[in-house]
Every structure is written in C-alpha cells, then in structure tokens.
C-alpha positions in Angstrom: 0.0 0.0 0.0 1.4 3.4 -0.9 2.1 5.7 2.0 1.4 9.5 2.0 1.7 12.7 4.3 -0.6 15.3 6.5 -2.2 18.9 7.1 -1.7 21.6 9.7 -4.5 22.9 12.0 -6.5 25.8 10.9 -8.8 27.2 13.5 -8.1 30.7 12.4 -11.4 32.4 13.2 -14.2 33.0 10.9 -12.3 34.1 7.7 -11.7 31.2 5.3 -10.5 30.7 1.8 -12.4 28.2 -0.2 -11.0 26.2 -3.0 -13.6 26.5 -5.8 -12.2 23.6 -7.7 -12.7 23.6 -11.4 -13.9 27.2 -11.7 -12.4 29.3 -14.4 -13.7 32.5 -12.9 -12.4 33.7 -9.6 -14.8 35.8 -7.7 -15.7 36.6 -4.0 -18.8 35.0 -2.5 -20.2 35.9 0.9 -21.6 33.0 2.7 -22.6 31.9 6.2 -20.8 28.9 7.5 -22.4 26.8 10.3 -21.6 28.9 13.3 -19.6 31.6 11.5 -20.1 34.3 8.8 -16.9 34.5 6.7 -16.2 35.6 3.2 -15.2 32.7 1.1 -12.7 33.4 -1.7 -11.8 30.9 -4.3 -8.0 30.7 -4.5 -7.4 28.0 -7.1 -9.0 26.3 -10.1 -8.6 22.8 -11.4 -9.5 20.9 -14.5 -10.3 17.7 -12.6 -13.4 16.1 -14.0 -16.5 17.2 -12.1 -14.4 19.3 -9.8 -16.4 22.5 -10.5 -19.6 20.7 -9.8 -18.5 19.3 -6.4 -16.9 22.7 -5.4 -20.1 24.5 -6.3 -22.2 22.0 -4.3 -19.8 22.3 -1.4 -19.9 26.1 -1.3 -23.7 26.1 -1.6 -24.1 23.7 1.3 -21.9 25.8 3.5 -23.8 29.0 2.4 -27.2 27.6 3.3 -26.1 25.8 6.5 -28.0 27.3 9.5 -26.0 28.9 12.3 -24.8 26.2 14.7 -26.2 23.3 12.7 -24.8 19.9 13.6 -25.8 18.2 10.3 -26.0 19.0 6.6 -28.6 17.1 4.5 -27.5 15.5 1.3 -29.6 13.3 -1.1 -31.0 9.8 -0.8 -31.2 10.1 3.0 -27.5 10.9 3.5 -26.2 13.6 5.9 -22.8 15.2 6.4 -21.0 16.9 9.3 -20.6 20.6 8.7 -16.9 20.7 10.0 -16.1 18.1 7.4 -17.4 20.3 4.6 -15.5 23.3 6.1 -12.3 21.2 6.1 -12.8 20.4 2.4 -13.4 24.1 1.6 -10.2 25.2 3.5 -7.3 26.6 1.5 -4.6 23.8 1.7 -1.8 26.5 1.7 -3.0 27.5 5.1 -2.8 24.0 6.4 0.9 23.5 5.4 2.4 25.9 7.9 5.2 25.3 10.4 3.9 27.5 13.2 3.2 26.4 16.8 -0.3 24.9 16.8 -0.1 23.6 13.2 -0.5 19.9 12.7 2.7 19.1 10.7 5.2 20.2 13.4 3.2 18.4 16.1 3.0 15.2 14.1 6.6 15.2 13.1 7.6 15.9 16.7 5.6 12.8 17.8 7.2 10.7 15.1 10.6 11.8 16.2 9.9 11.0 19.9 8.7 7.5 19.0 11.6 6.9 16.6 14.1 7.8 19.3 12.5 5.2 21.5 12.5 2.5 18.8 8.8 2.7 18.1 7.2 3.0 14.7 4.4 5.3 13.8 1.7 4.7 11.1 -0.7 7.7 10.5 -4.1 6.6 9.2 -6.4 9.6 8.5 -10.0 8.7 7.8 -11.0 10.3 4.5 -14.0 12.7 4.5 -17.2 11.0 3.8 -18.1 13.6 1.2 -15.1 12.8 -1.0 -16.1 9.2 -1.3 -19.8 9.9 -1.6 -19.7 13.1 -3.6 -23.0 12.1 -5.4 -24.7 11.9 -2.0 -23.8 15.5 -1.1 -25.9 17.1 -3.8 -27.7 16.1 -7.0 -25.5 16.3 -10.1 -22.2 15.6 -8.3 -20.3 12.8 -10.1 -19.4 9.7 -8.1 -15.7 8.7 -7.8 -13.5 7.8 -9.4 -11.7 10.1 -9.7 -11.7 11.5 -6.2 -12.6 15.2 -6.1 -9.9 17.9 -6.4 -10.7 19.0 -2.8 -9.1 15.8 -1.7 -6.4 15.5 -4.4 -5.2 19.1 -3.8 -6.0 19.3 -0.1 -5.5 16.3 2.1 -3.1 14.6 -0.3 -0.9 17.7 -0.3 -0.7 17.4 3.4 0.2 13.7 3.1 3.0 14.4 0.7 4.5 17.0 3.1 4.3 14.6 6.0 5.9 11.9 4.0 8.7 14.2 2.9 9.4 14.7 6.6 9.6 11.0 7.4 6.0 10.3 8.6 4.5 7.1 7.3 1.0 7.8 6.1 -1.6 5.3 4.9 -4.0 7.0 2.4 -7.3 5.1 2.4 -8.9 7.2 -0.3 -8.4 4.9 -3.3 -9.3 1.7 -1.3 -12.5 3.3 -0.2 -13.3 4.7 -3.6 -12.8 1.2 -5.2 -14.9 -0.4 -2.5 -17.9 1.9 -3.1 -17.7 1.1 -6.8 -17.2 -2.6 -6.4 -19.9 -3.1 -3.7 -22.5 -0.3 -3.6 -24.8 -2.4 -1.4 -22.3 -2.0 1.6 -21.4 1.7 2.0 -18.1 2.4 3.7 -19.6 5.1 5.7 -22.8 5.3 7.8 -25.5 7.1 5.9 -26.6 9.3 8.9 -23.5 9.2 11.1 -20.1 10.9 11.1 -18.3 7.6 11.3 -17.3 4.8 8.9 -19.4 1.7 8.6 -18.5 -1.9 9.5 -17.6 -2.3 5.8 -15.3 0.7 6.0 -13.7 -0.6 9.2 -13.1 -4.0 7.5 -11.3 -2.3 4.6 -9.3 0.0 6.8 -8.2 -2.9 9.1 -7.1 -5.0 6.1 -5.1 -2.1 4.6 -3.5 -1.4 7.9 -2.4 -5.0 8.5 -1.1 -5.1 4.9 0.9 -1.8 5.4 2.4 -2.9 8.7 3.4 -6.3 7.3 5.4 -8.6 9.6 8.3 -6.6 11.1 11.0 -8.5 13.0 9.5 -7.7 16.4 6.1 -9.2 15.4 7.5 -12.5 14.1 6.6 -15.2 16.5 4.5 -12.8 18.6 1.1 -13.8 17.3 -0.5 -15.3 20.4 -4.2 -15.1 20.0 -7.1 -16.2 17.7 -10.4 -14.5 18.0 -13.8 -16.0 17.4 -16.5 -13.8 15.9 -20.1 -13.9 14.8 -22.0 -12.2 12.0 -24.9 -10.2 13.4 -27.1 -7.3 12.3 -27.4 -4.0 14.3 -29.8 -1.1 13.9 -29.1 2.3 15.3 -29.8 6.0 14.9 -26.8 8.0 13.7 -25.3 11.1 15.3 -26.3 13.2 12.2 -30.0 12.5 12.6 -31.3 16.0 13.0 -35.1 15.8 12.4 -37.8 13.6 13.9 -38.1 11.7 10.7 -34.3 11.0 10.7 -34.5 9.9 14.3 -37.3 7.5 13.5 -35.4 6.0 10.5 -32.8 3.7 12.0 -29.8 2.4 9.9 -29.1 -1.3 9.8 -25.6 -2.7 9.3 -23.9 -6.1 9.3 -21.3 -6.6 12.0 -18.5 -9.1 12.5 -18.5 -9.0 16.3 -16.1 -10.6 18.8 -18.4 -9.9 21.7 -21.0 -12.2 23.3 -24.3 -10.9 24.6 -23.7 -8.9 27.7 -20.0 -8.3 27.2 -18.5 -5.0 28.2 -15.8 -3.4 26.1 -13.2 -3.9 28.9 -13.9 -7.6 28.9 -13.0 -8.1 25.2 -10.0 -10.2 24.4 -9.1 -7.8 21.6 -7.8 -5.2 24.1 -4.7 -5.4 26.3 -2.6 -2.8 28.0 0.4 -5.1 27.5 0.1 -5.2 23.8 3.2 -3.9 21.7 0.7 -2.1 19.4 -1.1 1.0 20.5 -4.2 2.2 18.5 -4.4 5.9 19.1 -6.9 8.5 18.0 -10.6 9.6 18.0 -14.0 8.0 18.0 -13.4 6.2 14.7 -11.5 3.7 17.0 -14.5 3.5 19.3 -17.5 3.2 17.0 -19.0 -0.3 16.9 -16.5 -1.2 19.7 -17.4 0.5 22.9 -21.1 0.3 23.0 -23.7 2.9 24.0 -23.9 5.7 21.5 -21.1 4.0 19.6 -23.7 1.5 18.5 -22.2 -1.9 19.3 -19.6 -3.8 21.3 -16.7 -5.8 19.9 -17.0 -5.0 16.1 -14.9 -1.9 15.7 -11.4 -1.2 14.4 -9.6 -2.5 17.5 -11.4 -5.8 17.2 -10.8 -6.2 13.5 -7.2 -5.3 13.8 -6.7 -7.7 16.7 -8.0 -10.4 14.4 -5.8 -9.3 11.5 -2.6 -9.1 13.6 -3.4 -12.2 15.7 -2.8 -10.3 19.0 -4.8 -7.8 21.1 -4.2 -4.1 20.9 -3.7 -1.4 23.5 -6.4 1.3 22.8 -6.1 5.0 23.6 -9.0 6.8 22.0 -11.0 9.9 22.8 -14.3 11.3 21.6 -14.0 14.5 19.7 -10.6 15.5 18.1 -7.9 12.8 18.0 -5.3 15.5 17.3 -3.9 16.4 20.7 -6.1 15.1 23.5 -5.3 11.4 22.7 -1.6 12.1 22.9 -2.0 13.8 26.3 -3.8 10.7 27.5 -0.9 8.7 26.3 1.6 11.0 28.1 -0.4 10.8 31.4 0.5 7.1 31.6 4.0 8.1 32.6 5.4 4.8 31.3 7.6 6.0 28.5 5.7 3.6 26.2 7.7 0.8 27.6 7.4 -2.4 25.6 5.6 -0.7 22.7 6.7 -1.3 19.1 4.0 0.4 16.9 1.6 3.3 17.3 -1.3 3.4 14.8 -2.7 6.9 14.9 -6.1 6.9 13.4 -8.3 10.0 13.3 -10.6 11.9 10.9 -8.8 13.9 8.2 -10.9 17.0 9.0 -8.8 17.4 12.2 -6.0 18.7 10.0 -7.9 22.0 9.7 -10.8 21.6 12.3 -9.1 19.9 15.2 -8.1 22.9 17.2 -4.5 23.7 18.4 -2.0 20.9 17.8 0.3 20.7 20.8 3.7 19.2 20.8 3.1 16.6 23.5 6.0 15.1 25.5 4.9 11.5 25.4 8.3 10.1 25.9 9.7 11.2 29.3 13.2 11.9 27.8 11.6 14.7 25.8 10.5 16.6 28.9 13.9 18.3 29.5 14.1 19.2 25.8 10.7 20.7 25.4 10.6 22.1 29.0 6.9 21.0 29.2 5.1 19.1 31.9 2.3 16.7 31.5 -0.9 18.4 32.8 
C-alpha cells in the first residue's frame, strides 16, 4: 500500500479561503458557515473532471447551513458533518504551515519521539465521507473515481508534506473509492452518522495490516485467535437532525467478537500489555465501545486484533484525536515501555478543524528538551 503525508491545523477564526475547484472565474462569494459568517474566496482552479460541480455544491451547502447546525442534509437520506465540509473548503496552503499549533510540526515531533524510543508510527487519516460519496452530497455531483480535487489538492498535499518529513501515512482514499464502486450495497460510511461503517472498518483494518506487514518484532508474537459472529445491528446515527431522521434507523452487518452482555473492557481484543497502540478519536470506538457508539466488539480495534493475531492497546477519545489522545498517552508516565508500533487513526478533518495541535512530550526523555510538563 502506498504511504502518503498530512495537514496543519486551521482554526483561524471565521475568515476562510475556499477552493472552488474547477472554476475558471475567480470571484468573491459571501456565505454563512455553520456557526460563522466569513467571506469565502476561491483561491485556485482545477481541470479535474467534475471538480467544479463538487466545489459549487460544497460552497452552496456551506452557504445555506443554518447557524450552529450539527448536520447538513444530502440526497437519498444521507447527511454530512458541517466541519467536514468546512475542512474540504479550506485553502490547503493555510494547512501546510510550520507555526506552533499547526499539525505538521506536532505530528513530526511525535514521530521523532517514537523513533528515538525505537517505536514505529503509522498515521491513518480517515477520508472525509463527502469525497467518497460526492454524489450523496448534492444532485449532479459525479461519483468517484476520480476523487474530487478538494481531496487531491488538499488532504493529499498534506500527506505528501508529512511523507517528505519521514512520517509514514496510509492514504485510504483509493481503497474506499474502489470499495464503493465494487460493492455499492455495503457503503463504507454510515448514511446518517459521522463515522465509517463496519464495511469501511473492514477495509481499513485490512489495509493497515497489509501496510504494517510482519516486522521483526512481530515475528513469533502472534499469540491469539479471536472468534466472531456475524450479526445485524440497527441504530440512529449522530447526524440524525429531524424527527423523521431519528425514526429511521440504519441497519448494518457486524463481525463481532463480543458475546451478549460483554462490556468493552472484557473483550480479548484489548490489552494494555500489547506492543501495538491504537491511538486516536471515536473512529476507534464506533462499533467497539457500545452505547452511542452503537455496538460492542466489532470496531477497528477488534478487526485489527483479528488481523494481527494479537490484542491491541487502545487509547482513543471522543472528539478530536489531534492532541487530547496524545495527552492521555503522556499521562500514563510509562515512557511507552514495551511498545513497538503506534497506529494513529483520526478523521482527516482534524488537520484543519481539530483545534490547536500541541507538541506533547509523550516520551519522558523529551521533557527536558521541550521544558513542558504533562498536565
């Protein structure tokens, strides 16, 4: 699997530059974003097929999104998270900075800490749902392939920059695009939820296991086999914003390692002693931790444990996986003893919508260098 690089954080206030991809005419459009009222100025054009159609739909969705809305309606019963659309509209040049609080310096710093301790890092950004299901955002948007220019010229520019600085990035965009074309009956994202579906999780886990391969430390370390059962699960997604949405549950097929009544902490797929840490946001919790995460035992940690043949150590937070998850890792005060691999998986929108990206001293040896203390 080809690796790629990452974006810097842009919470720069209400003024944004939007990439109106494919437009030959550059003009200024005043719009109201969800919770903000910026001017959006197209800063680049592209000849990518359908790029202008997607960019136009994107800007129109943002322009008509009510103040403070938590969901943007698409077509065929699909819904999208406003911050994801804002991320796709962000000028990628703003995301490629090297200032404190930007993503790239924070990610590279984390990679350097891990590398000095003999630990590998694999960054796995979850592609925005709207770039895989462009045709579900608005009528007339062409379905991939190709992926829209907002992804080609935005997220992938970040991946290239991260790769150039030694960060190993797994770009799932093409695998997800192929899967939606090959098997449209099993979408890789939930229709009315911000998260990927069990089908998306299965693809991601397979690509991660393939990318990691069998390094020397893993050889002979596979200690477990995991039994699972195919079940169906119905739930109401977190983007359901109307009474009709909330009465229309979504049904998915799960490959679950849990038995009836199991709590997440009882699952054999999770172990603090594992040499592999799965780090990040709620994409690592959905279908794993139960409650409003919909199911127990069928999430990314569970599928990766099956693929690797060993349990994983899970450090995941709800909300942004940019900084908070790393602070949780640092609060362990164990210098990541015994760890060999960190898989850092979080939504790609965090590159521009994840708030301030701290340089977090996860490895204790770094404390004297950064002169920081773990809060």
